[in-house]
FIZA-44088 format. One record per atom (N, C-alpha, C): residue in three letters; residue number from 1; atom name; z, y, x. Coordinates in steps of 0.2 Angstrom, whole numbers. Layout:
+------+------+------+-------+-------+-------+
| resn | resi | name |     z |     y |     x |
+------+------+------+-------+-------+-------+
|  Ala |  NUM |   CA |     Z |     Y |     X |
...
+------+------+------+-------+-------+-------+
//
This chain:
+------+------+------+-------+-------+-------+
| resn | resi | name |     z |     y |     x |
+------+------+------+-------+-------+-------+
|  Met |    1 |    N |   177 |   -50 |   162 |
|  Met |    1 |   CA |   173 |   -47 |   156 |
|  Met |    1 |    C |   167 |   -52 |   155 |
|  Thr |    2 |    N |   166 |   -53 |   149 |
|  Thr |    2 |   CA |   160 |   -57 |   147 |
|  Thr |    2 |    C |   154 |   -53 |   145 |
|  Pro |    3 |    N |   148 |   -56 |   145 |
|  Pro |    3 |   CA |   142 |   -52 |   144 |
|  Pro |    3 |    C |   142 |   -49 |   137 |
|  Asn |    4 |    N |   145 |   -52 |   132 |
|  Asn |    4 |   CA |   145 |   -50 |   125 |
|  Asn |    4 |    C |   150 |   -45 |   124 |
|  Gln |    5 |    N |   155 |   -44 |   128 |
|  Gln |    5 |   CA |   160 |   -39 |   128 |
|  Gln |    5 |    C |   158 |   -32 |   130 |
|  Pro |    6 |    N |   160 |   -27 |   126 |
|  Pro |    6 |   CA |   158 |   -20 |   128 |
|  Pro |    6 |    C |   162 |   -18 |   134 |
|  Gln |    7 |    N |   159 |   -14 |   138 |
|  Gln |    7 |   CA |   163 |   -11 |   144 |
|  Gln |    7 |    C |   168 |    -7 |   142 |
|  Tyr |    8 |    N |   168 |    -3 |   137 |
|  Tyr |    8 |   CA |   173 |     1 |   134 |
|  Tyr |    8 |    C |   172 |     1 |   127 |
|  Ser |    9 |    N |   178 |     3 |   124 |
|  Ser |    9 |   CA |   178 |     4 |   116 |
|  Ser |    9 |    C |   180 |    11 |   114 |
|  Gly |   10 |    N |   179 |    12 |   108 |
|  Gly |   10 |   CA |   181 |    19 |   106 |
|  Gly |   10 |    C |   176 |    22 |   101 |
|  Thr |   11 |    N |   176 |    28 |   100 |
|  Thr |   11 |   CA |   172 |    31 |    95 |
|  Thr |   11 |    C |   165 |    32 |    98 |
|  Asn |   12 |    N |   164 |    32 |   104 |
|  Asn |   12 |   CA |   157 |    33 |   107 |
|  Asn |   12 |    C |   154 |    27 |   109 |
|  Asp |   13 |    N |   155 |    21 |   106 |
|  Asp |   13 |   CA |   152 |    15 |   108 |
|  Asp |   13 |    C |   145 |    15 |   107 |
|  Ile |   14 |    N |   141 |    12 |   111 |
|  Ile |   14 |   CA |   134 |    12 |   111 |
|  Ile |   14 |    C |   131 |     9 |   104 |
|  Arg |   15 |    N |   135 |     4 |   102 |
|  Arg |   15 |   CA |   133 |     0 |    96 |
|  Arg |   15 |    C |   133 |     5 |    90 |
|  Asp |   16 |    N |   138 |     9 |    90 |
|  Asp |   16 |   CA |   139 |    14 |    84 |
|  Asp |   16 |    C |   133 |    19 |    84 |
|  Phe |   17 |    N |   131 |    21 |    90 |
|  Phe |   17 |   CA |   125 |    25 |    90 |
|  Phe |   17 |    C |   118 |    22 |    88 |
|  Gln |   18 |    N |   118 |    15 |    90 |
|  Gln |   18 |   CA |   112 |    11 |    88 |
|  Gln |   18 |    C |   112 |    10 |    81 |
|  Glu |   19 |    N |   118 |     9 |    78 |
|  Glu |   19 |   CA |   118 |     8 |    71 |
|  Glu |   19 |    C |   116 |    14 |    67 |
|  Gln |   20 |    N |   119 |    20 |    69 |
|  Gln |   20 |   CA |   117 |    26 |    66 |
|  Gln |   20 |    C |   110 |    28 |    66 |
|  Asp |   21 |    N |   107 |    27 |    72 |
|  Asp |   21 |   CA |   100 |    28 |    73 |
|  Asp |   21 |    C |    96 |    23 |    69 |
|  Ala |   22 |    N |    97 |    17 |    69 |
|  Ala |   22 |   CA |    94 |    12 |    65 |
|  Ala |   22 |    C |    94 |    14 |    57 |
|  Glu |   23 |    N |   100 |    16 |    55 |
|  Glu |   23 |   CA |   100 |    18 |    48 |
|  Glu |   23 |    C |    96 |    24 |    46 |
|  Ala |   24 |    N |    97 |    29 |    51 |
|  Ala |   24 |   CA |    93 |    35 |    50 |
|  Ala |   24 |    C |    85 |    34 |    50 |
|  Thr |   25 |    N |    83 |    29 |    54 |
|  Thr |   25 |   CA |    76 |    27 |    55 |
|  Thr |   25 |    C |    74 |    24 |    48 |
|  Ile |   26 |    N |    78 |    19 |    46 |
|  Ile |   26 |   CA |    76 |    16 |    40 |
|  Ile |   26 |    C |    76 |    20 |    34 |
|  Gln |   27 |    N |    81 |    25 |    33 |
|  Gln |   27 |   CA |    80 |    30 |    28 |
|  Gln |   27 |    C |    74 |    34 |    28 |
|  Gln |   28 |    N |    72 |    36 |    34 |
|  Gln |   28 |   CA |    66 |    40 |    35 |
|  Gln |   28 |    C |    60 |    36 |    33 |
|  Ala |   29 |    N |    60 |    30 |    35 |
|  Ala |   29 |   CA |    54 |    26 |    33 |
|  Ala |   29 |    C |    54 |    25 |    26 |
|  Lys |   30 |    N |    59 |    24 |    22 |
|  Lys |   30 |   CA |    59 |    23 |    15 |
|  Lys |   30 |    C |    57 |    30 |    12 |
|  Arg |   31 |    N |    59 |    35 |    14 |
|  Arg |   31 |   CA |    57 |    42 |    11 |
|  Arg |   31 |    C |    49 |    42 |    12 |
|  Gln |   32 |    N |    47 |    41 |    18 |
|  Gln |   32 |   CA |    39 |    41 |    19 |
|  Gln |   32 |    C |    36 |    36 |    15 |
|  Leu |   33 |    N |    38 |    30 |    14 |
|  Leu |   33 |   CA |    35 |    25 |    10 |
|  Leu |   33 |    C |    34 |    28 |     3 |
|  Asn |   34 |    N |    40 |    31 |     0 |
|  Asn |   34 |   CA |    40 |    33 |    -6 |
|  Asn |   34 |    C |    35 |    39 |    -7 |
|  Glu |   35 |    N |    34 |    43 |    -2 |
|  Glu |   35 |   CA |    30 |    49 |    -3 |
|  Glu |   35 |    C |    22 |    46 |    -3 |
|  Val |   36 |    N |    21 |    41 |     1 |
|  Val |   36 |   CA |    14 |    38 |     1 |
|  Val |   36 |    C |    13 |    35 |    -5 |
|  Met |   37 |    N |    18 |    31 |    -8 |
|  Met |   37 |   CA |    17 |    28 |   -14 |
|  Met |   37 |    C |    16 |    32 |   -20 |
|  Asp |   38 |    N |    19 |    38 |   -20 |
|  Asp |   38 |   CA |    18 |    43 |   -25 |
|  Asp |   38 |    C |    11 |    46 |   -25 |
|  Thr |   39 |    N |     9 |    47 |   -19 |
|  Thr |   39 |   CA |     2 |    50 |   -18 |
|  Thr |   39 |    C |    -3 |    45 |   -20 |
|  Val |   40 |    N |    -2 |    39 |   -18 |
|  Val |   40 |   CA |    -7 |    34 |   -20 |
|  Val |   40 |    C |    -7 |    33 |   -28 |
|  Thr |   41 |    N |    -1 |    33 |   -31 |
|  Thr |   41 |   CA |    -1 |    32 |   -38 |
|  Thr |   41 |    C |    -4 |    38 |   -42 |
|  Glu |   42 |    N |    -3 |    44 |   -39 |
|  Glu |   42 |   CA |    -6 |    50 |   -42 |
|  Glu |   42 |    C |   -14 |    50 |   -42 |
|  Arg |   43 |    N |   -16 |    48 |   -36 |
|  Arg |   43 |   CA |   -24 |    47 |   -35 |
|  Arg |   43 |    C |   -26 |    42 |   -39 |
|  Ala |   44 |    N |   -23 |    36 |   -40 |
|  Ala |   44 |   CA |   -25 |    31 |   -44 |
|  Ala |   44 |    C |   -26 |    33 |   -52 |
|  Arg |   45 |    N |   -21 |    37 |   -54 |
|  Arg |   45 |   CA |   -21 |    40 |   -61 |
|  Arg |   45 |    C |   -27 |    45 |   -61 |
|  Glu |   46 |    N |   -28 |    49 |   -56 |
|  Glu |   46 |   CA |   -34 |    54 |   -57 |
|  Glu |   46 |    C |   -41 |    50 |   -57 |
|  Tyr |   47 |    N |   -41 |    45 |   -53 |
|  Tyr |   47 |   CA |   -48 |    41 |   -53 |
|  Tyr |   47 |    C |   -48 |    37 |   -59 |
|  Gly |   48 |    N |   -43 |    35 |   -62 |
|  Gly |   48 |   CA |   -43 |    31 |   -69 |
|  Gly |   48 |    C |   -45 |    36 |   -74 |
|  Lys |   49 |    N |   -43 |    42 |   -74 |
|  Lys |   49 |   CA |   -45 |    47 |   -79 |
|  Lys |   49 |    C |   -52 |    49 |   -78 |
|  Tyr |   50 |    N |   -54 |    50 |   -72 |
|  Tyr |   50 |   CA |   -61 |    51 |   -71 |
|  Tyr |   50 |    C |   -66 |    45 |   -73 |
|  Ala |   51 |    N |   -64 |    39 |   -72 |
|  Ala |   51 |   CA |   -68 |    34 |   -74 |
|  Ala |   51 |    C |   -68 |    33 |   -81 |
|  Asp |   52 |    N |   -63 |    34 |   -85 |
|  Asp |   52 |   CA |   -62 |    34 |   -92 |
|  Asp |   52 |    C |   -67 |    39 |   -95 |
|  Glu |   53 |    N |   -66 |    45 |   -92 |
|  Glu |   53 |   CA |   -71 |    51 |   -95 |
|  Glu |   53 |    C |   -78 |    49 |   -94 |
|  Thr |   54 |    N |   -80 |    47 |   -88 |
|  Thr |   54 |   CA |   -87 |    45 |   -87 |
|  Thr |   54 |    C |   -89 |    40 |   -91 |
|  Val |   55 |    N |   -86 |    35 |   -92 |
|  Val |   55 |   CA |   -88 |    29 |   -97 |
|  Val |   55 |    C |   -88 |    32 |  -104 |
|  Gln |   56 |    N |   -84 |    36 |  -106 |
|  Gln |   56 |   CA |   -84 |    38 |  -113 |
|  Gln |   56 |    C |   -90 |    43 |  -114 |
|  Lys |   57 |    N |   -92 |    47 |  -109 |
|  Lys |   57 |   CA |   -98 |    51 |  -109 |
|  Lys |   57 |    C |  -105 |    47 |  -109 |
|  Asn |   58 |    N |  -105 |    42 |  -105 |
|  Asn |   58 |   CA |  -111 |    38 |  -104 |
|  Asn |   58 |    C |  -109 |    30 |  -105 |
|  Pro |   59 |    N |  -108 |    28 |  -111 |
|  Pro |   59 |   CA |  -106 |    21 |  -112 |
|  Pro |   59 |    C |  -112 |    16 |  -110 |
|  Trp |   60 |    N |  -118 |    18 |  -112 |
|  Trp |   60 |   CA |  -123 |    13 |  -110 |
|  Trp |   60 |    C |  -125 |    12 |  -103 |
|  Thr |   61 |    N |  -124 |    18 |   -99 |
|  Thr |   61 |   CA |  -124 |    18 |   -92 |
|  Thr |   61 |    C |  -119 |    13 |   -89 |
|  Ala |   62 |    N |  -113 |    14 |   -91 |
|  Ala |   62 |   CA |  -107 |    10 |   -89 |
|  Ala |   62 |    C |  -109 |     2 |   -90 |
|  Val |   63 |    N |  -111 |     1 |   -96 |
|  Val |   63 |   CA |  -113 |    -6 |   -98 |
|  Val |   63 |    C |  -118 |    -9 |   -93 |
|  Gly |   64 |    N |  -123 |    -5 |   -92 |
|  Gly |   64 |   CA |  -129 |    -7 |   -87 |
|  Gly |   64 |    C |  -126 |    -8 |   -80 |
|  Val |   65 |    N |  -122 |    -3 |   -78 |
|  Val |   65 |   CA |  -120 |    -4 |   -71 |
|  Val |   65 |    C |  -115 |   -10 |   -71 |
|  Gly |   66 |    N |  -111 |   -12 |   -76 |
|  Gly |   66 |   CA |  -107 |   -18 |   -76 |
|  Gly |   66 |    C |  -111 |   -24 |   -76 |
|  Phe |   67 |    N |  -116 |   -24 |   -80 |
|  Phe |   67 |   CA |  -121 |   -30 |   -80 |
|  Phe |   67 |    C |  -124 |   -31 |   -73 |
|  Gly |   68 |    N |  -127 |   -25 |   -70 |
|  Gly |   68 |   CA |  -130 |   -26 |   -64 |
|  Gly |   68 |    C |  -125 |   -29 |   -58 |
|  Val |   69 |    N |  -119 |   -26 |   -58 |
|  Val |   69 |   CA |  -114 |   -28 |   -53 |
|  Val |   69 |    C |  -113 |   -36 |   -55 |
|  Gly |   70 |    N |  -112 |   -38 |   -61 |
|  Gly |   70 |   CA |  -111 |   -45 |   -63 |
|  Gly |   70 |    C |  -116 |   -49 |   -60 |
|  Ile |   71 |    N |  -123 |   -47 |   -61 |
|  Ile |   71 |   CA |  -128 |   -51 |   -59 |
|  Ile |   71 |    C |  -128 |   -52 |   -51 |
|  Val |   72 |    N |  -127 |   -47 |   -48 |
|  Val |   72 |   CA |  -127 |   -47 |   -40 |
|  Val |   72 |    C |  -121 |   -51 |   -38 |
|  Met |   73 |    N |  -115 |   -51 |   -41 |
|  Met |   73 |   CA |  -110 |   -55 |   -39 |
|  Met |   73 |    C |  -111 |   -62 |   -40 |
|  Gly |   74 |    N |  -114 |   -63 |   -46 |
|  Gly |   74 |   CA |  -115 |   -70 |   -48 |
|  Gly |   74 |    C |  -120 |   -73 |   -43 |
|  Ala |   75 |    N |  -125 |   -70 |   -41 |
|  Ala |   75 |   CA |  -130 |   -72 |   -36 |
|  Ala |   75 |    C |  -127 |   -73 |   -29 |
|  Leu |   76 |    N |  -123 |   -69 |   -27 |
|  Leu |   76 |   CA |  -119 |   -70 |   -21 |
|  Leu |   76 |    C |  -115 |   -76 |   -21 |
|  Leu |   77 |    N |  -111 |   -77 |   -26 |
|  Leu |   77 |   CA |  -107 |   -83 |   -27 |
|  Leu |   77 |    C |  -111 |   -89 |   -27 |
|  Met |   78 |    N |  -117 |   -89 |   -30 |
|  Met |   78 |   CA |  -121 |   -95 |   -30 |
|  Met |   78 |    C |  -123 |   -97 |   -23 |
|  Leu |   79 |    N |  -125 |   -92 |   -20 |
|  Leu |   79 |   CA |  -128 |   -93 |   -13 |
|  Leu |   79 |    C |  -122 |   -95 |    -8 |
|  Ala |   80 |    N |  -116 |   -93 |    -9 |
|  Ala |   80 |   CA |  -110 |   -95 |    -5 |
|  Ala |   80 |    C |  -109 |  -102 |    -7 |
|  Ala |   81 |    N |  -109 |  -104 |   -13 |
|  Ala |   81 |   CA |  -108 |  -111 |   -16 |
|  Ala |   81 |    C |  -113 |  -116 |   -13 |
|  Arg |   82 |    N |  -119 |  -114 |   -12 |
|  Arg |   82 |   CA |  -124 |  -118 |   -10 |
|  Arg |   82 |    C |  -124 |  -120 |    -2 |
|  Arg |   83 |    N |  -121 |  -115 |     1 |
|  Arg |   83 |   CA |  -120 |  -116 |     9 |
|  Arg |   83 |    C |  -114 |  -121 |    10 |
|  Asp |   84 |    N |  -110 |  -122 |     6 |
|  Asp |   84 |   CA |  -104 |  -127 |     7 |
|  Asp |   84 |    C |  -106 |  -134 |     7 |
+------+------+------+-------+-------+-------+
//
């Protein structure tokens, strides 16, 4: 008997069980991943709607916040560029 040869063969071979377990595990992981992606997509849509409504209600506030964030990011990038 060689190391790669099974000790017995038949319908209850350990490789059959391993393949079935692996396939079941993969299918379960795919289902869980799809559920997580659906949840993330739904939340992203909700946050997008909220952001859209907020910007439409307060457009000048949104412009001011965008401007402020741009100034801060630009200053941080300039500081990072000077360190190199």
